[in-house]
Structures are given as structure tokens and as C-alpha cells.
RODO-2510 file (C-alpha; in nm, 4 decimals, decimal comma):
residues 508
     n   res          X          Y          Z
     1     m     8,4964    -0,7901     4,1150
     2     a     8,6550    -0,5282     4,3395
     3     y     8,4702    -0,2018     4,3900
     4     g     8,7545    -0,0026     4,2337
     5     n     8,7528    -0,2189     3,9212
     6     l     8,3716    -0,1866     3,8913
     7     k     8,3984     0,1903     3,9126
     8     k     8,6758     0,1914     3,6531
     9     q     8,4755    -0,0332     3,4207
    10     l     8,1629     0,1820     3,4467
    11     f     8,3649     0,4964     3,3872
    12     e     8,5593     0,3574     3,0939
    13     s     8,2447     0,2245     2,9242
    14     r     8,0869     0,5684     2,9303
    15     v     8,3845     0,7906     2,8506
    16     q     8,5740     0,7921     2,5207
    17     e     8,9164     0,9567     2,4895
    18     i     9,0397     1,0771     2,1495
    19     e     9,3657     1,2542     2,0719
    20     i     9,3660     1,4723     1,7609
    21     s     9,6078     1,7012     1,5866
    22     q     9,5495     2,0736     1,5490
    23     k     9,4185     2,0020     1,1975
    24     g     9,1639     1,7546     1,3359
    25     e     9,3355     1,4305     1,2353
    26     v     9,2649     1,1428     1,4754
    27     i     9,5887     1,0250     1,6369
    28     s     9,4315     0,7712     1,8731
    29     s     9,0871     0,6694     2,0067
    30     d     8,9872     0,4102     2,2657
    31     n     8,6517     0,3685     2,0852
    32     a     8,4633     0,3165     2,4129
    33     i     8,1498     0,4649     2,2581
    34     f     8,2045     0,5217     1,8838
    35     n     8,4356     0,3391     1,6454
    36     i     8,6532     0,6219     1,5083
    37     a     8,9412     0,5167     1,2838
    38     e     9,2919     0,6537     1,3346
    39     k     9,4204     0,8985     1,0704
    40     s     9,0581     0,9913     0,9856
    41     n     8,9613     1,3552     1,0353
    42     i     8,7255     1,4422     1,3179
    43     s     8,5455     1,6895     1,0907
    44     n     8,4137     1,3916     0,8907
    45     f     8,2828     1,2120     1,2001
    46     h     7,9711     1,4291     1,2432
    47     l     7,8374     1,7632     1,1260
    48     f     7,8922     1,9029     1,4757
    49     f     8,2712     1,8617     1,4308
    50     e     8,2847     2,0006     1,0761
    51     l     8,4465     2,3283     1,1832
    52     f     8,6531     2,1787     1,4652
    53     p     8,9944     2,2400     1,2998
    54     e     8,9177     2,6158     1,3046
    55     v     8,8087     2,5887     1,6690
    56     l     9,1343     2,4174     1,7663
    57     t     9,3484     2,6984     1,6229
    58     s     9,1955     2,9504     1,8640
    59     i     9,1568     2,7377     2,1765
    60     n     9,3387     2,8612     2,4872
    61     e     9,1536     2,6701     2,7557
    62     n     8,9217     2,3769     2,8031
    63     i     8,5842     2,3942     2,6238
    64     q     8,2658     2,2023     2,7073
    65     f     7,9755     2,1292     2,4725
    66     p     7,6738     1,9723     2,6515
    67     c     7,3913     1,7553     2,5151
    68     i     7,5107     1,6679     2,1620
    69     n     7,2981     1,4150     1,9722
    70     i     7,5292     1,1834     1,7729
    71     e     7,4365     0,8943     1,5420
    72     f     7,7327     0,7077     1,3896
    73     e     7,7351     0,3637     1,2300
    74     g     7,4056     0,2679     1,3958
    75     v     7,5035     0,3908     1,7407
    76     k     7,2834     0,6707     1,8833
    77     k     7,4039     0,8595     2,1874
    78     i     7,3526     1,1877     2,3681
    79     i     7,6942     1,3032     2,4835
    80     d     7,8776     1,5897     2,6473
    81     v     8,1992     1,6863     2,4672
    82     e     8,5025     1,8386     2,6394
    83     v     8,8104     1,9658     2,4541
    84     i     9,1347     1,9813     2,6534
    85     k     9,4560     2,1393     2,5280
    86     k     9,7713     2,0177     2,7000
    87     e    10,1196     2,1156     2,5811
    88     k    10,0172     2,1575     2,2159
    89     r     9,8260     1,8284     2,2259
    90     f     9,4475     1,8166     2,1865
    91     f     9,2207     1,5662     2,3571
    92     l     8,8484     1,5089     2,3054
    93     f     8,6431     1,3424     2,5766
    94     f     8,2971     1,2050     2,4965
    95     f     8,0773     1,1503     2,8036
    96     d     7,7842     0,9170     2,7379
    97     l     7,4917     1,0746     2,9264
    98     t     7,2146     0,9277     2,7107
    99     e     7,0236     0,7727     2,9998
   100     h     7,0486     1,0920     3,2055
   101     y     6,9211     1,3168     2,9269
   102     e     6,6434     1,0785     2,8227
   103     n     6,5175     1,0485     3,1816
   104     s     6,5381     1,4200     3,2523
   105     q     6,3987     1,5304     2,9158
   106     p     6,0287     1,4820     3,0072
   107     i     6,0800     1,6805     3,3281
   108     v     6,2671     1,9545     3,1435
   109     q     6,0062     1,9486     2,8675
   110     e     5,7239     1,9791     3,1205
   111     k     5,9046     2,2652     3,2915
   112     n     5,9663     2,4342     2,9573
   113     e     5,6034     2,3899     2,8538
   114     a     5,4853     2,5345     3,1859
   115     s     5,7236     2,8258     3,1419
   116     i     5,6086     2,8761     2,7823
   117     a     5,2424     2,8604     2,8900
   118     k     5,3042     3,1163     3,1652
   119     n     5,4933     3,3439     2,9284
   120     k     5,2137     3,3043     2,6744
   121     l     4,9521     3,4012     2,9337
   122     d     5,1614     3,7000     3,0427
   123     f     5,2063     3,8036     2,6799
   124     e     4,8353     3,7630     2,6010
   125     k     4,7459     3,9650     2,9115
   126     k     4,9842     4,2451     2,8144
   127     l     4,8580     4,2321     2,4562
   128     l     4,4966     4,2532     2,5751
   129     e     4,5806     4,5459     2,8034
   130     a     4,7659     4,7200     2,5196
   131     k     4,4723     4,6638     2,2817
   132     e     4,2280     4,7931     2,5431
   133     e     4,4398     5,1013     2,6085
   134     f     4,4762     5,1653     2,2350
   135     k     4,1014     5,1198     2,1784
   136     n     4,0069     5,3527     2,4634
   137     t     4,2610     5,6162     2,3603
   138     f     4,1585     5,5911     1,9952
   139     l     3,7870     5,6191     2,0714
   140     a     3,8432     5,9049     2,3154
   141     n     4,0537     6,1004     2,0651
   142     l     3,8179     6,0248     1,7769
   143     n     3,5207     6,1179     1,9917
   144     h     3,6802     6,4454     2,1040
   145     e     3,7890     6,5429     1,7524
   146     i     3,4433     6,4734     1,6062
   147     r     3,2371     6,6261     1,8870
   148     n     3,3975     6,9712     1,8580
   149     p     3,3092     7,0359     1,4898
   150     l     2,9793     6,8500     1,5379
   151     n     2,8932     7,0890     1,8209
   152     n     2,9447     7,3848     1,5863
   153     l     2,7508     7,2163     1,3045
   154     l     2,4435     7,1406     1,5166
   155     g     2,4713     7,4701     1,7050
   156     f     2,4697     7,6864     1,3932
   157     l     2,1926     7,4748     1,2378
   158     e     1,9884     7,5328     1,5543
   159     t     2,0516     7,9081     1,5283
   160     l     1,9635     7,9021     1,1587
   161     s     1,6347     7,7205     1,2276
   162     a     1,5222     8,0154     1,4421
   163     s     1,5580     8,2558     1,1478
   164     s     1,3094     8,3319     0,8682
   165     l     1,3403     8,0576     0,6073
   166     s     1,1400     7,9523     0,3043
   167     y     0,9701     7,6125     0,2981
   168     e     1,2432     7,4635     0,0766
   169     q     1,5184     7,6047     0,3004
   170     t     1,3456     7,4633     0,6086
   171     e     1,3256     7,1157     0,4522
   172     l     1,6936     7,1249     0,3529
   173     l     1,7807     7,2384     0,7045
   174     k     1,5897     6,9427     0,8510
   175     v     1,7956     6,7029     0,6374
   176     a     2,1193     6,8639     0,7591
   177     q     2,0032     6,8469     1,1223
   178     k     1,8971     6,4840     1,0806
   179     t     2,2407     6,3923     0,9427
   180     g     2,4174     6,5757     1,2252
   181     l     2,2049     6,4050     1,4899
   182     q     2,2680     6,0687     1,3239
   183     l     2,6427     6,1294     1,3554
   184     k     2,5919     6,2165     1,7213
   185     v     2,3949     5,8947     1,7844
   186     l     2,6601     5,6892     1,6040
   187     m     2,9385     5,8351     1,8188
   188     e     2,7406     5,7700     2,1373
   189     d     2,6698     5,4104     2,0303
   190     l     3,0396     5,3462     1,9640
   191     l     3,1367     5,4799     2,3042
   192     d     2,8547     5,3012     2,4861
   193     i     2,9553     4,9657     2,3346
   194     s     3,3095     5,0259     2,4569
   195     k     3,1880     5,1278     2,8051
   196     i     2,9584     4,8244     2,8365
   197     e     3,2393     4,5879     2,7331
   198     d     3,4647     4,7536     2,9924
   199     g     3,1890     4,7308     3,2562
   200     v     3,1891     5,1052     3,3281
   201     l     2,8516     5,2136     3,1855
   202     e     2,6155     5,3003     3,4703
   203     l     2,2362     5,3084     3,4478
   204     k     2,0345     5,5937     3,5953
   205     h     1,7320     5,5415     3,8181
   206     v     1,5023     5,8407     3,7695
   207     n     1,1281     5,8997     3,7623
   208     f     0,9680     5,9152     3,4182
   209     n     0,6272     5,8786     3,2607
   210     l     0,5987     5,6085     2,9948
   211     s     0,2974     5,7707     2,8238
   212     t     0,4841     6,0985     2,7726
   213     f     0,7892     5,9017     2,6637
   214     m     0,5921     5,7077     2,3991
   215     a     0,4278     6,0247     2,2703
   216     a     0,7721     6,1741     2,2062
   217     i     0,8845     5,8584     2,0226
   218     y     0,5741     5,8695     1,8026
   219     k     0,6132     6,2373     1,7233
   220     h     0,9793     6,1956     1,6280
   221     f     0,9307     5,9123     1,3774
   222     q     0,5983     6,0394     1,2434
   223     h     0,7706     6,3551     1,1196
   224     k     1,0947     6,1849     1,0198
   225     y     0,9734     5,9409     0,7528
   226     s     0,7453     5,9617     0,4504
   227     s     0,3772     5,8683     0,4450
   228     d     0,4591     5,5535     0,2416
   229     i     0,5163     5,3802     0,5743
   230     h     0,2371     5,3856     0,8328
   231     f     0,3770     5,4255     1,1859
   232     t     0,1773     5,3469     1,5013
   233     v     0,2469     5,3389     1,8740
   234     e     0,0023     5,1597     2,1046
   235     t     0,0234     5,1168     2,4824
   236     e    -0,2146     4,8821     2,6635
   237     s    -0,4087     5,0392     2,9504
   238     k    -0,2821     4,7721     3,1937
   239     v     0,0795     4,8856     3,1513
   240     h     0,2284     5,0841     3,4423
   241     t     0,3296     5,4274     3,3161
   242     a     0,4724     5,5855     3,6335
   243     l     0,8155     5,4259     3,6322
   244     i     1,1655     5,4497     3,7767
   245     g     1,4477     5,3583     3,5411
   246     d     1,6790     5,4954     3,2743
   247     p     1,4643     5,6657     3,0082
   248     n     1,7712     5,7715     2,8077
   249     r     1,8844     5,4117     2,7602
   250     l     1,5291     5,2970     2,6853
   251     h     1,5080     5,5713     2,4223
   252     q     1,8406     5,4560     2,2763
   253     i     1,7145     5,0968     2,2520
   254     l     1,3778     5,1805     2,0942
   255     f     1,5265     5,4488     1,8678
   256     n     1,7758     5,2003     1,7208
   257     l     1,5161     4,9268     1,6701
   258     i     1,2562     5,1566     1,5126
   259     e     1,5259     5,3197     1,2978
   260     n     1,6329     4,9721     1,1857
   261     a     1,2703     4,8832     1,1049
   262     f     1,2250     5,1937     0,8884
   263     q     1,5544     5,1362     0,7080
   264     n     1,4447     4,7841     0,6104
   265     t     1,0839     4,8716     0,5205
   266     y     1,0017     5,0498     0,1945
   267     r     0,6232     5,0245     0,2070
   268     g     0,3666     4,8980     0,4555
   269     s     0,3958     4,9670     0,8272
   270     v     0,6158     4,9926     1,1332
   271     s     0,4555     4,9559     1,4759
   272     l     0,5558     4,9773     1,8405
   273     s     0,3327     4,7942     2,0871
   274     v     0,3728     4,8201     2,4648
   275     v     0,2104     4,5470     2,6751
   276     p     0,2581     4,3813     3,0165
   277     s     0,5097     4,0969     2,9862
   278     p     0,4014     3,7381     3,0638
   279     n     0,7102     3,7310     3,2878
   280     n     0,5251     3,9488     3,5409
   281     q     0,3814     3,6315     3,6945
   282     h     0,7322     3,5525     3,8241
   283     i     0,7746     3,8942     3,9886
   284     k     0,7410     3,8764     4,3679
   285     s     0,7787     4,2458     4,4519
   286     s     0,4667     4,4653     4,4265
   287     n     0,6661     4,7644     4,3013
   288     e     0,8369     4,5809     4,0150
   289     t     0,7028     4,5282     3,6631
   290     v     0,8287     4,3823     3,3368
   291     i     0,7151     4,5648     3,0243
   292     r     0,7175     4,4097     2,6780
   293     f     0,8029     4,6283     2,3780
   294     i     0,7253     4,4815     2,0351
   295     i     0,8704     4,6512     1,7257
   296     k     0,7169     4,5062     1,4109
   297     d     0,7687     4,5920     1,0439
   298     t     0,6541     4,4673     0,7028
   299     g     0,9998     4,4906     0,5495
   300     k     1,2226     4,2470     0,3612
   301     g     1,2814     4,0255     0,6610
   302     i     1,5937     3,8427     0,7716
   303     a     1,7082     3,5034     0,6454
   304     q     1,6931     3,2295     0,9103
   305     e     2,0693     3,1656     0,8909
   306     k     2,1335     3,5331     0,9744
   307     i     1,8942     3,5678     1,2691
   308     s     2,1410     3,4175     1,5179
   309     k     2,4016     3,6738     1,4072
   310     v     2,1748     3,9771     1,3922
   311     f     2,3158     4,1239     1,7159
   312     d     2,6800     4,0597     1,6244
   313     n     2,9245     4,3459     1,5799
   314     y     2,8854     4,5339     1,2527
   315     l     2,6467     4,2886     1,0848
   316     q     2,4840     4,4627     0,7887
   317     l     2,1743     4,3271     0,6232
   318     e     2,1308     4,3372     0,2468
   319     k     1,9171     4,6265     0,1341
   320     e     1,7882     4,7601    -0,1967
   321     k     1,8662     5,1140    -0,0862
   322     l     2,1906     5,2698     0,0373
   323     k     2,2979     5,1256     0,3714
   324     p     2,2342     5,3813     0,6454
   325     l     2,5095     5,5444     0,8452
   326     g     2,6084     5,3285     1,1406
   327     d     2,3981     5,0290     1,0376
   328     g     2,5097     4,7296     1,2435
   329     l     2,6099     4,9310     1,5470
   330     g     2,2457     4,9935     1,6375
   331     l     2,1529     4,6294     1,6958
   332     k     2,4765     4,5599     1,8823
   333     i     2,4091     4,8442     2,1279
   334     v     2,0472     4,7247     2,1681
   335     k     2,1554     4,3802     2,2861
   336     n     2,4218     4,5205     2,5190
   337     l     2,1894     4,7776     2,6774
   338     v     1,8990     4,5347     2,7211
   339     q     2,1282     4,2884     2,8998
   340     l     2,2652     4,5718     3,1142
   341     m     1,9055     4,6537     3,2161
   342     n     1,8494     4,2843     3,3103
   343     g     1,6128     4,2427     3,0178
   344     t     1,5862     4,0078     2,7202
   345     v     1,5595     4,0623     2,3457
   346     a     1,4451     3,8179     2,0783
   347     v     1,3840     3,8433     1,7051
   348     e     1,1464     3,6638     1,4694
   349     s     1,1513     3,7173     1,0948
   350     k     1,0335     3,5850     0,7591
   351     i     1,1684     3,6869     0,4203
   352     d     0,9330     3,9295     0,2368
   353     v     0,6934     3,9242     0,5348
   354     g     0,8703     4,1288     0,7996
   355     t     1,0579     4,1291     1,1281
   356     e     0,9510     4,1462     1,4921
   357     f     1,1776     4,2387     1,7832
   358     i     1,0455     4,1491     2,1301
   359     l     1,1934     4,3151     2,4381
   360     d     1,1176     4,2380     2,8024
   361     i     1,2612     4,5051     3,0335
   362     p     1,2054     4,5297     3,4118
   363     f     1,1263     4,8626     3,5816
   364     t     1,0396     4,9855     3,9288
   365     t     0,6887     5,1290     3,9571
   366     r     0,5945     5,4387     4,1578
   367     i     0,2852     5,6300     4,2630
   368     p     0,2415     5,9194     4,0182
   369     k     0,2552     6,2647     4,1705
   370     k    -0,0281     6,5073     4,1175
   371     k     0,0631     6,7826     3,8775
   372     a     0,1213     7,1139     4,0471
   373     y    -0,0407     7,4171     3,8895
   374     k     0,2186     7,6271     3,7129
   375     t     0,1794     7,9991     3,6729
   376     k     0,2637     8,1482     3,3388
   377     k     0,6012     8,3145     3,3092
   378     i     0,5446     8,6852     3,2503
   379     p     0,7996     8,9451     3,1433
   380     g     0,9593     9,1362     3,4265
   381     i     1,2820     9,2792     3,5527
   382     y     1,5760     9,0376     3,5506
   383     i     1,9132     9,0902     3,7120
   384     n     2,1923     9,0291     3,4622
   385     k     2,4087     8,7253     3,5213
   386     n     2,7659     8,7526     3,3956
   387     i     2,8863     8,4364     3,2227
   388     l     3,2590     8,4036     3,1509
   389     v     3,3332     8,1819     2,8495
   390     i     3,6938     8,0685     2,7971
   391     e     3,7329     7,9849     2,4275
   392     d     4,0162     8,0553     2,1814
   393     i     3,8706     7,9097     1,8579
   394     k     3,6794     8,1694     1,6552
   395     d     3,4056     7,9367     1,5260
   396     n     3,3325     7,8225     1,8815
   397     q     3,3344     8,1844     2,0030
   398     m     3,0817     8,2798     1,7361
   399     l     2,8514     7,9935     1,8344
   400     f     2,8578     8,1024     2,2007
   401     f     2,7809     8,4626     2,0967
   402     k     2,4850     8,3394     1,8886
   403     h     2,3519     8,1386     2,1843
   404     f     2,3732     8,4337     2,4242
   405     l     2,2427     8,6929     2,1765
   406     n     1,9008     8,8270     2,2827
   407     n     1,8447     8,5486     2,5368
   408     d     1,5456     8,5642     2,7745
   409     e     1,7496     8,4705     3,0827
   410     a     1,9456     8,7974     3,1083
   411     y     2,2761     8,6127     3,0659
   412     v     2,5597     8,8429     2,9616
   413     m     2,8570     8,6737     2,7978
   414     h     3,2172     8,7789     2,8597
   415     l     3,4910     8,6175     2,6494
   416     a     3,8430     8,5167     2,7517
   417     t     4,0807     8,3469     2,5078
   418     d     4,3192     8,2056     2,7697
   419     g     4,3677     8,1543     3,1440
   420     a     4,5489     8,4840     3,2048
   421     m     4,2698     8,6834     3,0416
   422     a     4,0103     8,4833     3,2369
   423     f     4,1675     8,5704     3,5743
   424     s     4,1999     8,9333     3,4697
   425     l     3,8230     8,9448     3,4038
   426     l     3,7461     8,7538     3,7251
   427     e     3,9345     9,0119     3,9299
   428     k     3,7750     9,3112     3,7531
   429     k     3,4126     9,1971     3,7207
   430     r     3,1652     8,9973     3,9256
   431     i     3,1350     8,6680     3,7328
   432     d     2,8424     8,4374     3,8167
   433     v     2,9402     8,1283     3,6137
   434     i     3,2568     8,0189     3,4312
   435     i     3,2317     7,8011     3,1187
   436     a     3,5756     7,6573     3,0412
   437     k     3,7034     7,4304     2,7664
   438     t     3,9450     7,1502     2,8569
   439     t     4,2276     7,2743     2,6340
   440     i     4,2918     7,6282     2,7593
   441     p     4,6007     7,7585     2,5714
   442     d     4,8193     7,8674     2,8652
   443     i     4,7007     7,6366     3,1471
   444     d     4,5542     7,2871     3,1747
   445     i     4,1946     7,2592     3,2941
   446     f     4,2802     7,0909     3,6258
   447     s     4,5336     7,3602     3,7188
   448     f     4,2838     7,6288     3,6170
   449     i     4,0145     7,4819     3,8442
   450     d     4,2623     7,4564     4,1333
   451     k     4,3712     7,8165     4,0809
   452     v     4,0090     7,9381     4,0907
   453     k     3,9250     7,7301     4,4004
   454     e     4,2398     7,8468     4,5829
   455     h     4,1920     8,2171     4,5079
   456     p     4,1856     8,4264     4,8300
   457     e     3,8677     8,6158     4,7312
   458     d     3,5365     8,4364     4,7970
   459     s     3,3768     8,6146     4,5027
   460     i     3,6168     8,4176     4,2806
   461     n     3,6835     8,0876     4,4605
   462     k     3,3102     8,0147     4,4968
   463     t     3,2306     8,0817     4,1298
   464     p     3,0592     7,7775     3,9701
   465     i     3,2614     7,6178     3,6892
   466     i     3,1058     7,4376     3,3924
   467     v     3,3469     7,2330     3,1805
   468     a     3,2428     7,2008     2,8144
   469     s     3,4221     6,9180     2,6360
   470     g     3,3997     6,6324     2,3907
   471     n     3,6088     6,4074     2,6157
   472     s     3,3952     6,1114     2,7209
   473     l     3,6591     5,9155     2,9148
   474     l     3,5146     5,8152     3,2522
   475     e     3,8489     5,8677     3,4296
   476     f     3,8642     6,2249     3,2995
   477     q     3,5088     6,3021     3,4104
   478     n     3,5685     6,1426     3,7519
   479     t     3,8753     6,3619     3,8029
   480     l     3,6656     6,6687     3,7216
   481     e     3,4011     6,5564     3,9725
   482     e     3,6716     6,5264     4,2368
   483     k     3,7621     6,8880     4,1594
   484     e     3,3987     6,9741     4,2505
   485     i     3,2989     7,1463     3,9275
   486     s     2,9327     7,2427     3,9098
   487     n     2,8504     7,0805     3,5744
   488     y     2,9977     6,8863     3,2824
   489     l     2,8602     6,9831     2,9413
   490     m     2,9230     6,7125     2,6822
   491     k     2,9591     6,8266     2,3216
   492     p     2,7625     6,8562     2,1058
   493     f     2,5119     7,0492     2,3174
   494     t     2,2106     7,2624     2,2306
   495     k     2,1317     7,6136     2,3485
   496     k     1,8664     7,4638     2,5772
   497     e     2,1213     7,2252     2,7331
   498     l     2,3722     7,5084     2,7753
   499     f     2,1236     7,7349     2,9524
   500     k     1,9983     7,4444     3,1659
   501     a     2,3562     7,3799     3,2857
   502     i     2,3999     7,7506     3,3665
   503     k     2,0702     7,7626     3,5565
   504     e     2,1599     7,4515     3,7596
   505     s     2,5005     7,5991     3,8426
   506     l     2,3466     7,9282     3,9571
   507     n     2,1035     7,7425     4,1843
   508     q     2,3715     7,5333     4,3578
***
């Protein structure tokens, strides 16, 4: 067979030509692929051609339709369809590309699946980033909005506690203070969980004395709960007490575990034992130690099926009494903080017998310094220090006035309600420290700091600035540090914390 005839045969066997009228009636068909009867209507051939008569009325040029799956009278094909209009005559061409499409389909499918997988990963990444941004923004806003009124609540309660109260009033005040502090702890736990998950919570490495630390823990819980529950704290003599670590995080861990023990114990005892950990035998460095903290109670206990989930987010155990505020967050933050400190935590429990939490936490040891003899502070002549407070909310202003009223440090408060008033006072009076809020009415805090630092007079541009805020976002605090402020005062703060920040700023 000649090459030309072979080519013609291959072409003719794979291409079908059909002439149709404008109404879709089949005038002729070579039936190379499908057996289509003359005088039948193409709209009845297959669902794809059902609306073809309407298509033909509006056609002005050739139209192509690729990859059409057709099954007719037992013949299955994948075809390309081309419609050609020529001098009021309409021609359909079916191109049999079944083999081509079937061979290329796996490749196309694989490519599509890879593209879908990539798009899915991109989408999931963007979704995760959006969720993270929403979570951080939500927590920051919630934190800021709660800390401001909480600062006033605890501040005025602190002021009230210094006044003459009856026994009943004092007890009621203690309940109010306890509730306020519990709210503060809950907010800090929420934020710390978020920071740990984001990998931005940093541990401090400072000197502290474990004996003094344990005494404070004992005193706090001894006064907090009723005598129905016997509370003890015991530290073995072999335990190193001169340590370097993060006492604030250790306090947070033990506070949450002891609080949890009291909440689940209605009679009997709660104990905290401090002993050298058996893991010390694996420590090679002479200035490292692992300390074991055991918190034991005689409460209801935890069912075995719940023990593995006890550190999960927001798990709440069944209690006879009202569930305490923030229950579930405490144990979650314990696990996260212990892991951050390279420690371990385990729990053992029996129903109606009690629960035991066992912590192993490593610390650096140090040689304790000899206590220096301190002379008693005696009254004398103090030089007034002028403190400029920038605050526009009346309740906050009143709290600052209460803090500075009759103070022993000779701090004199001057009030400005906005940036313009603050600069007017700075230029008229020698100001020793500025305490500014982050939301100054007429100027943002960063611009205010820049304006102070860039002032031509040294008496103004060298004035220490303390920023008082409820904003706990790390990026925000880092930006303030870059501006070289002297101190950041996180709300809620006590009078003692306020005056400590002022004193540190004056000594810089």
C-alpha cells in the first residue's frame, strides 16, 4: 500500500464528516466513527448536541469543542468536535483522539493532583497564618481591654486595704482581691500558652533562694484556704537552695498545681515535698542539679482513662463544687512551662484516694552570698522628685493620685491629659520621670517618645520614660525597647511595682 493511501486510510478512519442543516437535521454522514442515520436530528445523537440547533443560528465562524466523551450504540470514544460554516452549509467533524486522551490522562491527572496538593498546602499555610494572626490580635486586644479595668480594680482594692476596716470588711476585701488576682493569673496563663506555642516565651536566669521561695508559697496557701485542709511544705536538707533559674515560672507552675490540688480536695491534706531528683546521677556538671517537686492531695482523684488527657487544653475534671475560674488552663500551662524549662511532669492518681504530680526541673547551683548588714531607714530630708503622668481617663487618674498621696519617697505627681499638655509641663518644670500610657489622645506613643528624645534641651531629652500598658505583644514591647525607654510597666501593677519602676528609672 502506497504511503499516501496509508495516510488517507488512517485519517479517514479517525475523522467523521457530517453535514447538517441549520435546524440540526443530518443531511449526510460518512459514519467513520459513529453510525448516524440521515434525516435524524443531531440533537438526539447525544446530550452534548441537545442545544446544537440554537448554537447553529448564532455561529459566525468555526467552533472547536475538545475532549468530548461519547457513547453511542456500544461505541465509546473521546473526540474533538469542530463546527464549520461554509456558504450557509454546516459541517461537523469528529476527531477520534481516544488513544491520545487515554494515554495523556494519567500524566494530566498526576500534574493536576500535584497542582491541587501544592494549592492545598499554600491554602493551609495561609489559613494557619491567618488563624495565628487572628489569635494573637484577639488575645492582645482582649488582654489590653481586661488589664486596664483590672488595674483599677486591684489598685483601688490595694488602697482600700490600707484604710481602717472592720474585720468583716477586711474579709470581704480579701475575697475581692483574691478574685481580681485570679483573673490576672488567668490572663497571664492564656498569654503564656500562646507565647510558648509561638516559641517566643523566654526564660529568665536570675539568682534566687529556694528556701525563701518555699516559705512564700506556704504562707500564701496557708492563709488562702480553710483549716479543713491541712497544708504542708517540706524541703529535704540535701536540696540545693542557692539557685539560678526563673523563679517566676517556677512559682507559676507550683501555684497552678497546688491550686488544682485544693480545688479537688474538700477534706484531708495537700502537701508539697521538695527532694533531690534521682536523675541527678546522670548530671555531669558540678554546678547543675535536678530538683523534684511532689504535689500530693487526698482529693477525689482522676479516673485512669482521663490521666493521659489531664494536660490537654481546657480539660475540666468533674467536681462536687463549682468549677473554679480558669480550670483547665492551669494544667496546660504547667506542662508547657515544665517542658520549656527542660523538665518533666508526671501524674499518678486513684479515685477517692488522691492525686500526685511529680516534677523534675533542672537548675544551675551557685555559692550563696553572705548577707550584708543593712542599716535601718530613718526619716530625713528628701528632695522632691517630679513625676509626670500622662493619663486622660478619670478613673486611672484617681488611682495614680491615690498611689502618690502621702508617699514616703517624696514623689510629686503632675498630670497631663494629652501630649501637648505634657510638653507644656516639660518645658515649664523640671520633670524627673515621665509615665506615659500607650494611647495618648493627640499623639501615638512612639512619636511621643521620639519627640522627647529629639528635644533640643538635655533636661527634657534625657528624661526617663516609663510606659504603662496592658499590651503584652512581644513585637510592641521590642519596639519600645528599641526606642530606649527606661521601663515597661505591665498592667495591672501595684503601688510597690510602680514605685520600684520609678526608682529604677531614676537610678539609670
